[in-house]
C-alpha positions in Angstrom: 77.7 140.0 189.9 77.6 141.8 186.4 77.9 145.6 186.2 75.2 147.7 184.9 77.4 148.3 181.6 77.7 144.4 181.1 73.9 143.9 181.7 73.0 146.6 178.9 75.5 145.2 176.5 74.1 141.6 176.9 70.6 142.7 176.8 71.4 144.9 173.6 73.3 141.6 172.0 70.1 139.7 171.7 67.6 142.6 171.1 68.0 143.0 167.6 68.1 139.7 166.2 67.8 135.8 166.8 71.3 134.0 166.9 71.3 130.9 164.5 73.0 128.3 165.9 74.8 125.9 163.2 74.9 122.2 164.1 78.9 122.7 164.9 78.1 125.5 167.3 75.4 123.3 169.1 78.0 120.2 169.0 80.6 122.8 170.6 78.1 124.3 173.0 77.1 120.8 174.3 80.6 119.8 174.7 81.8 123.1 176.4 78.9 123.0 178.9 80.1 119.1 179.6 83.8 120.3 180.1 82.5 123.2 182.4 80.4 121.2 184.5 82.3 122.1 187.5 81.1 126.0 187.1 77.4 125.0 187.4 77.5 124.8 191.1 73.9 125.7 192.0 75.0 128.8 193.9 73.5 132.3 193.4 74.6 133.4 190.1 76.8 130.7 189.2 74.9 129.5 186.3 74.9 133.0 184.7 78.9 133.1 185.3 79.4 129.9 183.9 77.2 130.5 180.8 79.0 133.6 180.1 82.3 131.6 180.2 81.2 128.9 178.0 80.0 131.9 175.5 83.3 133.6 175.9 85.4 130.6 175.2 83.1 130.0 172.2 83.5 133.8 170.8 79.7 134.3 171.2 79.8 136.8 174.2 78.5 139.7 171.9 75.9 137.5 170.2 74.3 135.3 172.6 73.5 136.2 176.1 74.0 133.9 179.1 69.8 133.8 179.6 69.8 132.8 176.0 72.6 130.1 176.6 70.5 128.7 179.6 67.3 128.7 177.2 69.2 126.7 174.6 70.5 124.2 176.9 67.0 123.6 178.2 65.8 123.3 174.8 68.6 120.8 173.9 68.0 118.7 177.3 64.1 118.5 176.6 64.3 117.9 173.0 67.2 115.1 173.8 64.6 113.7 176.5 61.6 113.7 174.2 63.7 111.6 171.5 65.4 109.4 174.1 61.7 108.7 175.6 59.1 109.3 172.9 55.5 109.1 173.9 54.1 108.6 170.5 55.0 110.0 166.7 57.5 109.7 164.5 60.6 111.7 163.4 62.2 111.9 166.9 64.5 109.1 166.3 66.7 111.3 163.5 67.3 114.0 166.0 68.1 111.6 168.7 70.7 109.8 166.6 72.4 112.8 165.3 73.0 113.9 168.9 74.0 110.7 169.9 76.7 110.2 167.0 77.9 113.8 167.3 78.3 113.9 170.9 78.5 110.1 172.6 80.6 111.1 175.4 78.3 114.1 176.4 74.6 112.4 176.0 74.7 112.0 179.8 75.0 115.8 180.2 71.7 115.9 178.0 70.1 113.3 180.0 70.8 114.0 183.7 70.9 117.9 183.8 
């Protein structure tokens, strides 16, 4: 469980600005999430600890909180599923192709989690 000081530091990390993810960081983020699948056990607080590990490995622990990482992951999954199984409209194919070309070995991570 995080100490009060750690929680305060994490809260302030996202308080002043919104972190802008580059394409390379997003690709690394997806890869790191897949590589650390075993940390996401479903046990209480395991996801926060796992996201903290991913962020530390990426060098983003002072810029992105575990909650922001979870939201980023949830948004990536939603966008991937929306482009993989579109309802109607155009423009979604480009996003889908970008993720599949950049991360072919991790697209199942986006599809099923």
